[in-house]
MDTraj code that builds the backbone (N, CA, C; nanometers):
import mdtraj as md
import numpy as np

residues = "MET ILE LYS LYS LYS LYS ILE LEU VAL ILE ASP ASP SER GLU THR ILE ARG ILE HIS LEU GLY GLN THR LEU ARG ASP ALA GLY TYR GLU VAL LEU GLU ALA ALA ASP GLY LEU MET GLY ALA PHE ALA ILE ARG GLU ARG ALA GLY ASP ILE ALA LEU VAL ILE CYS ASP VAL ASN MET PRO ARG LEU ASP GLY VAL GLU MET LEU GLU ILE LEU GLN GLY GLN TYR PRO LYS LEU PRO VAL LEU MET LEU THR SER GLU SER ARG ILE ASP LYS VAL GLU ARG ALA LYS ARG ALA GLY ALA LYS ALA TRP ILE ILE LYS PRO PHE LYS PRO GLU LEU LEU ILE GLN ALA VAL ALA LYS LEU THR ALA".split()
xyz = np.array([
    [11.0222, 11.9661, 11.8691],
    [11.0672, 11.8529, 11.7896],
    [10.9852, 11.8442, 11.6606],
    [11.0527, 11.8292, 11.5487],
    [10.9855, 11.8188, 11.4192],
    [10.9379, 11.6748, 11.3989],
    [10.8112, 11.6617, 11.3661],
    [10.7537, 11.5294, 11.3427],
    [10.7891, 11.4839, 11.2013],
    [10.8457, 11.3637, 11.1886],
    [10.8802, 11.3098, 11.0571],
    [10.7536, 11.2672, 10.9836],
    [10.7517, 11.2932, 10.8538],
    [10.6399, 11.2483, 10.7722],
    [10.6518, 11.0976, 10.7523],
    [10.5357, 11.0297, 10.7608],
    [10.5326, 10.8846, 10.7452],
    [10.5002, 10.8485, 10.6004],
    [10.5808, 10.7565, 10.5467],
    [10.5606, 10.7048, 10.4118],
    [10.5291, 10.5556, 10.4238],
    [10.4193, 10.5123, 10.3628],
    [10.3857, 10.3698, 10.3581],
    [10.4392, 10.3119, 10.2287],
    [10.5286, 10.2135, 10.2405],
    [10.5872, 10.1447, 10.1251],
    [10.5174, 10.0100, 10.1117],
    [10.4566, 9.9869, 9.9948],
    [10.3871, 9.8608, 9.9682],
    [10.4553, 9.7929, 9.8506],
    [10.5227, 9.6821, 9.8788],
    [10.5937, 9.6082, 9.7735],
    [10.6152, 9.4659, 9.8225],
    [10.5966, 9.3682, 9.7345],
    [10.6157, 9.2286, 9.7748],
    [10.7622, 9.1885, 9.7815],
    [10.8521, 9.2709, 9.7301],
    [10.9946, 9.2409, 9.7344],
    [11.0563, 9.2993, 9.8615],
    [11.1051, 9.2116, 9.9479],
    [11.1700, 9.2582, 10.0702],
    [11.2926, 9.3433, 10.0374],
    [11.3656, 9.3053, 9.9330],
    [11.4839, 9.3807, 9.8918],
    [11.4467, 9.5239, 9.8545],
    [11.3397, 9.5408, 9.7795],
    [11.2941, 9.6747, 9.7415],
    [11.2508, 9.7517, 9.8654],
    [11.1758, 9.6864, 9.9549],
    [11.1318, 9.7559, 10.0768],
    [11.2510, 9.8033, 10.1595],
    [11.3553, 9.7203, 10.1695],
    [11.4750, 9.7580, 10.2452],
    [11.5449, 9.8758, 10.1790],
    [11.5687, 9.8662, 10.0488],
    [11.6387, 9.9718, 9.9754],
    [11.5594, 10.1030, 9.9772],
    [11.4323, 10.0933, 9.9498],
    [11.3461, 10.2105, 9.9496],
    [11.3354, 10.2700, 10.0897],
    [11.3189, 10.1838, 10.1881],
    [11.3099, 10.2294, 10.3266],
    [11.4343, 10.3050, 10.3691],
    [11.5518, 10.2531, 10.3350],
    [11.6768, 10.3201, 10.3714],
    [11.6900, 10.4543, 10.3007],
    [11.6536, 10.4583, 10.1733],
    [11.6580, 10.5832, 10.0970],
    [11.5688, 10.6888, 10.1620],
    [11.4495, 10.6487, 10.2014],
    [11.3547, 10.7420, 10.2632],
    [11.3998, 10.7844, 10.4026],
    [11.4482, 10.6900, 10.4822],
    [11.4973, 10.7233, 10.6169],
    [11.6155, 10.8199, 10.6094],
    [11.7054, 10.7951, 10.5147],
    [11.8207, 10.8846, 10.4965],
    [11.7768, 11.0270, 10.4608],
    [11.6597, 11.0387, 10.3985],
    [11.6076, 11.1698, 10.3603],
    [11.5203, 11.2311, 10.4707],
    [11.5089, 11.1613, 10.5845],
    [11.4373, 11.2167, 10.6986],
    [11.2927, 11.1744, 10.7155],
    [11.2500, 11.0717, 10.6434],
    [11.1121, 11.0241, 10.6553],
    [11.1050, 10.9033, 10.7480],
    [10.9873, 10.8819, 10.8047],
    [10.9592, 10.7590, 10.8792],
    [10.8925, 10.6630, 10.7808],
    [10.9257, 10.5349, 10.7889],
    [10.8777, 10.4384, 10.6906],
    [10.7940, 10.3290, 10.7568],
    [10.6774, 10.3053, 10.6990],
    [10.5914, 10.1927, 10.7344],
    [10.5944, 10.0989, 10.6150],
    [10.5743, 9.9688, 10.6372],
    [10.5833, 9.8726, 10.5272],
    [10.4644, 9.7787, 10.5232],
    [10.4322, 9.7359, 10.4006],
    [10.3332, 9.6308, 10.3771],
    [10.3837, 9.5474, 10.2590],
    [10.3590, 9.4163, 10.2640],
    [10.4155, 9.3238, 10.1654],
    [10.3263, 9.2967, 10.0445],
    [10.2034, 9.3475, 10.0444],
    [10.1163, 9.3319, 9.9279],
    [9.9997, 9.4291, 9.9392],
    [9.9178, 9.4342, 9.8367],
    [9.8074, 9.5289, 9.8340],
    [9.7042, 9.5067, 9.9430],
    [9.6824, 9.3821, 9.9814],
    [9.5866, 9.3533, 10.0876],
    [9.6350, 9.4113, 10.2205],
    [9.7613, 9.3863, 10.2529],
    [9.8191, 9.4421, 10.3756],
    [9.8282, 9.5947, 10.3659],
    [9.8561, 9.6452, 10.2469],
    [9.8625, 9.7888, 10.2264],
    [9.7278, 9.8558, 10.2492],
    [9.6215, 9.7967, 10.1948],
    [9.4869, 9.8518, 10.2140],
    [9.4510, 9.8539, 10.3623],
    [9.4856, 9.7477, 10.4330],
    [9.4602, 9.7410, 10.5773],
    [9.5362, 9.8530, 10.6490],
    [9.6656, 9.8711, 10.6158],
    [9.7476, 9.9754, 10.6786],
    [9.6912, 10.1142, 10.6509],
    [9.6454, 10.1369, 10.5284],
    [9.5874, 10.2666, 10.4939],
    [9.4603, 10.2902, 10.5745],
    [9.3757, 10.1904, 10.5827],
    [9.2504, 10.2060, 10.6593],
    [9.2784, 10.2325, 10.8069],
    [9.3816, 10.1682, 10.8603],
    [9.4154, 10.1833, 11.0022],
    [9.4855, 10.3154, 11.0335],
    [9.5656, 10.3665, 10.9383],
    [9.6541, 10.4787, 10.9702],
    [9.6510, 10.5928, 10.8698],
    [9.5468, 10.6035, 10.7900],
    [9.5424, 10.7036, 10.6828],
    [9.5737, 10.8446, 10.7323],
    [9.5260, 10.8803, 10.8493],
    [9.5495, 11.0138, 10.9021],
    [9.6947, 11.0413, 10.9362],
    [9.7733, 10.9367, 10.9562],
    [9.9150, 10.9502, 10.9920],
    [10.0076, 10.9429, 10.8714],
    [9.9573, 10.8951, 10.7579],
    [10.0422, 10.8686, 10.6420],
    [10.0434, 10.9899, 10.5491],
    [10.1645, 11.0356, 10.5138],
    [10.1795, 11.1505, 10.4243],
    [10.1793, 11.1094, 10.2778],
    [10.2214, 10.9836, 10.2502],
    [10.2346, 10.9360, 10.1129],
    [10.2374, 10.7839, 10.1121],
    [10.1811, 10.7248, 10.0072],
    [10.1912, 10.5813, 9.9828],
    [10.2775, 10.5625, 9.8582],
    [10.3780, 10.4749, 9.8692],
    [10.4576, 10.4336, 9.7534],
    [10.4243, 10.2868, 9.7316],
    [10.3735, 10.2548, 9.6129],
    [10.3163, 10.1220, 9.5913],
    [10.3627, 10.0590, 9.4603],
    [10.3941, 9.9302, 9.4670],
    [10.4237, 9.8502, 9.3490],
    [10.2909, 9.8173, 9.2802],
    [10.2987, 9.7741, 9.1560],
    [10.1778, 9.7307, 9.0852],
    [10.1610, 9.5802, 9.0976],
    [10.2574, 9.5044, 9.0495],
    [10.2436, 9.3590, 9.0427],
    [10.2829, 9.2940, 9.1748],
    [10.1797, 9.2486, 9.2481],
    [10.1996, 9.1817, 9.3769],
    [10.0979, 9.0698, 9.3913],
    [10.1287, 8.9700, 9.4741],
    [10.0329, 8.8619, 9.4969],
    [9.9137, 8.9104, 9.5807],
    [9.8091, 8.8327, 9.5808],
    [9.6858, 8.8549, 9.6562],
    [9.6064, 8.9755, 9.6075],
    [9.6666, 9.0939, 9.6028],
    [9.5972, 9.2133, 9.5558],
    [9.7031, 9.3067, 9.4991],
    [9.6932, 9.3367, 9.3696],
    [9.7977, 9.4221, 9.3123],
    [9.7704, 9.5688, 9.3464],
    [9.8687, 9.6536, 9.3176],
    [9.8597, 9.7932, 9.3569],
    [9.7453, 9.8692, 9.2931],
    [9.7183, 9.8439, 9.1668],
    [9.6086, 9.9129, 9.0980],
    [9.4740, 9.8665, 9.1543],
    [9.4595, 9.7365, 9.1753],
    [9.3349, 9.6850, 9.2344],
    [9.3127, 9.7446, 9.3737],
    [9.4208, 9.7570, 9.4519],
    [9.4104, 9.8165, 9.5850],
    [9.3592, 9.9601, 9.5753],
    [9.4150, 10.0372, 9.4806],
    [9.3694, 10.1750, 9.4623],
    [9.2221, 10.1800, 9.4223],
    [9.1814, 10.0889, 9.3356],
    [9.0413, 10.0871, 9.2918],
    [8.9475, 10.0567, 9.4081],
    [8.9887, 9.9667, 9.4968],
    [8.9071, 9.9339, 9.6148],
    [8.8946, 10.0546, 9.7075],
    [9.0046, 10.1277, 9.7238],
    [9.0072, 10.2421, 9.8156],
    [8.9658, 10.3734, 9.7494],
    [8.9388, 10.3693, 9.6195],
    [8.9127, 10.4905, 9.5415],
    [8.8094, 10.5809, 9.6078],
    [8.8473, 10.7061, 9.6241],
    [8.7570, 10.8055, 9.6792],
    [8.7503, 10.8099, 9.8306],
    [8.8005, 10.7070, 9.9000],
    [8.7917, 10.7029, 10.0458],
    [8.8944, 10.7937, 10.1132],
    [9.0079, 10.8145, 10.0482],
    [9.1173, 10.8932, 10.1066],
    [9.1686, 10.9925, 10.0017],
    [9.0861, 11.0894, 9.9654],
    [9.1207, 11.1782, 9.8535],
    [9.2453, 11.2640, 9.8770],
    [9.2829, 11.2876, 10.0014],
    [9.3998, 11.3717, 10.0299],
    [9.5285, 11.2917, 10.0443],
    [9.5215, 11.1607, 10.0327],
    [9.6389, 11.0748, 10.0493],
    [9.7040, 11.0508, 9.9131],
    [9.8211, 11.1120, 9.8871],
    [9.8852, 11.0915, 9.7570],
    [9.9474, 10.9531, 9.7449],
    [9.9431, 10.8991, 9.6233],
    [10.0001, 10.7675, 9.5949],
    [10.0968, 10.7796, 9.4779],
    [10.2173, 10.7269, 9.4987],
    [10.3190, 10.7199, 9.3946],
    [10.3386, 10.5721, 9.3612],
    [10.3210, 10.5364, 9.2363],
    [10.3434, 10.3981, 9.1940],
    [10.4912, 10.3838, 9.1571],
    [10.5596, 10.2880, 9.2190],
    [10.7002, 10.2587, 9.1921],
    [10.7048, 10.1139, 9.1464],
    [10.7276, 10.0928, 9.0164],
    [10.7066, 9.9597, 8.9607],
    [10.7898, 9.9364, 8.8351],
    [10.8055, 9.8123, 8.7985],
    [10.8686, 9.7797, 8.6708],
    [10.7638, 9.7746, 8.5592],
    [10.6370, 9.7866, 8.5956],
    [10.5253, 9.7848, 8.5007],
    [10.5191, 9.9171, 8.4245],
    [10.5211, 9.9097, 8.2923],
    [10.5171, 10.0337, 8.2146],
    [10.4056, 10.0351, 8.1100],
    [10.3188, 9.9346, 8.1129],
    [10.2090, 9.9321, 8.0156],
    [10.1184, 10.0528, 8.0355],
    [10.0916, 10.1233, 7.9289],
    [10.0153, 10.2477, 7.9359],
    [9.8747, 10.2253, 7.9914],
    [9.8138, 10.1099, 7.9633],
    [9.6799, 10.0840, 8.0162],
    [9.6821, 10.0741, 8.1686],
    [9.7887, 10.0161, 8.2239],
    [9.8017, 10.0079, 8.3707],
    [9.8234, 10.1463, 8.4301],
    [9.9064, 10.2262, 8.3646],
    [9.9336, 10.3622, 8.4119],
    [9.8033, 10.4419, 8.4145],
    [9.7282, 10.4370, 8.3056],
    [9.6026, 10.5121, 8.2971],
    [9.5010, 10.4628, 8.3995],
    [9.4938, 10.3320, 8.4172],
    [9.4010, 10.2748, 8.5145],
    [9.4371, 10.3202, 8.6564],
    [9.5668, 10.3198, 8.6884],
    [9.6122, 10.3634, 8.8208],
    [9.5820, 10.5117, 8.8429],
    [9.6033, 10.5928, 8.7415],
    [9.5749, 10.7364, 8.7551],
    [9.4258, 10.7606, 8.7750],
    [9.3427, 10.6863, 8.7035],
    [9.1974, 10.6986, 8.7233],
    [9.1580, 10.6609, 8.8664],
    [9.2317, 10.5676, 8.9256],
    [9.2019, 10.5215, 9.0610],
    [9.2658, 10.6098, 9.1683],
    [9.3449, 10.7104, 9.1261],
    [9.3981, 10.8041, 9.2237],
    [9.5484, 10.8185, 9.2332],
    [9.6258, 10.7416, 9.1574],
    [9.7717, 10.7558, 9.1617],
    [9.8108, 10.8942, 9.1102],
    [9.9028, 10.9576, 9.1800],
    [9.9457, 11.0929, 9.1432],
    [10.0763, 11.0934, 9.0643],
    [10.1559, 10.9860, 9.0746],
    [10.2849, 10.9805, 9.0050],
    [10.3210, 10.8349, 8.9778],
    [10.4127, 10.8146, 8.8819],
    [10.4528, 10.6812, 8.8374],
    [10.6025, 10.6836, 8.8106],
    [10.6787, 10.6023, 8.8812],
    [10.8234, 10.5922, 8.8606],
    [10.8566, 10.4468, 8.8277],
    [10.9387, 10.4298, 8.7248],
    [10.9780, 10.2952, 8.6817],
    [11.1028, 10.2506, 8.7584],
    [11.0999, 10.1243, 8.8065],
    [11.2173, 10.0629, 8.8699],
    [11.3165, 10.0237, 8.7617],
    [11.4445, 10.0228, 8.7897],
    [11.5066, 10.0650, 8.9154],
    [11.5024, 10.2168, 8.9270],
    [11.4878, 10.2659, 9.0485],
    [11.4735, 10.4097, 9.0687],
    [11.6072, 10.4742, 9.1051],
    [11.6173, 10.6018, 9.0708],
    [11.7332, 10.6814, 9.1121],
    [11.6931, 10.7501, 9.2424],
    [11.7658, 10.7239, 9.3516],
    [11.7262, 10.7790, 9.4820],
    [11.6987, 10.9288, 9.4820],
    [11.7823, 11.0073, 9.4152],
    [11.7630, 11.1526, 9.4179],
    [11.6343, 11.1944, 9.3471],
    [11.5978, 11.1262, 9.2395],
    [11.4732, 11.1573, 9.1694],
    [11.3513, 11.1132, 9.2501],
    [11.3634, 10.9992, 9.3152],
    [11.2550, 10.9512, 9.4007],
    [11.2307, 11.0503, 9.5145],
    [11.3369, 11.0941, 9.5804],
    [11.3230, 11.1869, 9.6929],
    [11.2631, 11.3199, 9.6464],
    [11.2999, 11.3641, 9.5278],
    [11.2384, 11.4861, 9.4737],
    [11.0871, 11.4687, 9.4562],
    [11.0473, 11.3543, 9.4019],
    [10.9045, 11.3266, 9.3821],
    [10.8332, 11.3162, 9.5160],
    [10.8940, 11.2493, 9.6123],
    [10.8344, 11.2348, 9.7462],
    [10.8170, 11.3728, 9.8099],
    [10.9193, 11.4564, 9.8026],
    [10.9118, 11.5902, 9.8607],
    [10.7989, 11.6699, 9.7976],
    [10.7841, 11.6608, 9.6679],
    [10.6795, 11.7342, 9.5967],
    [10.5405, 11.6838, 9.6376],
    [10.5246, 11.5523, 9.6465],
    [10.3933, 11.4946, 9.6788],
    [10.3541, 11.5123, 9.8257],
    [10.4527, 11.5333, 9.9135],
    [10.4223, 11.5485, 10.0560],
    [10.4252, 11.6943, 10.1023],
    [10.4490, 11.7856, 10.0079],
    [10.4580, 11.9287, 10.0451],
    [10.3231, 11.9846, 10.0874],
])
top = md.Topology()
chain = top.add_chain()
for i, resn in enumerate(residues, 1):
    res = top.add_residue(resn, chain, resSeq=i)
    for name in ("N", "CA", "C"):
        top.add_atom(name, md.element.get_by_symbol(name[0]), res)
traj = md.Trajectory(xyz[None], top)
């Protein structure tokens, strides 16, 4: 039996989590969810060895995606992170990349392009 790769989706929008989750499941991935950066950081700490990729929003309550990456910076160097967000400010992009983000996709996303990026980052 082939083990499905697990993707952690961190986004405060339930609608985005549902849409993204369905897109990923349809492509053969297993999906874990967190509603903000604080819950995402907890999930990463608990399950980092099981997670193939993190897909994370930037602007969220309690702890945003970039702040979460900065807190976890260096702790999980082999865990790729893709930022999926409506945020396009270059300073945020650069800050996220310095903290470990490997890719940045602007919402709304095209499912086929997202799946291509996920496949590349989890290869």
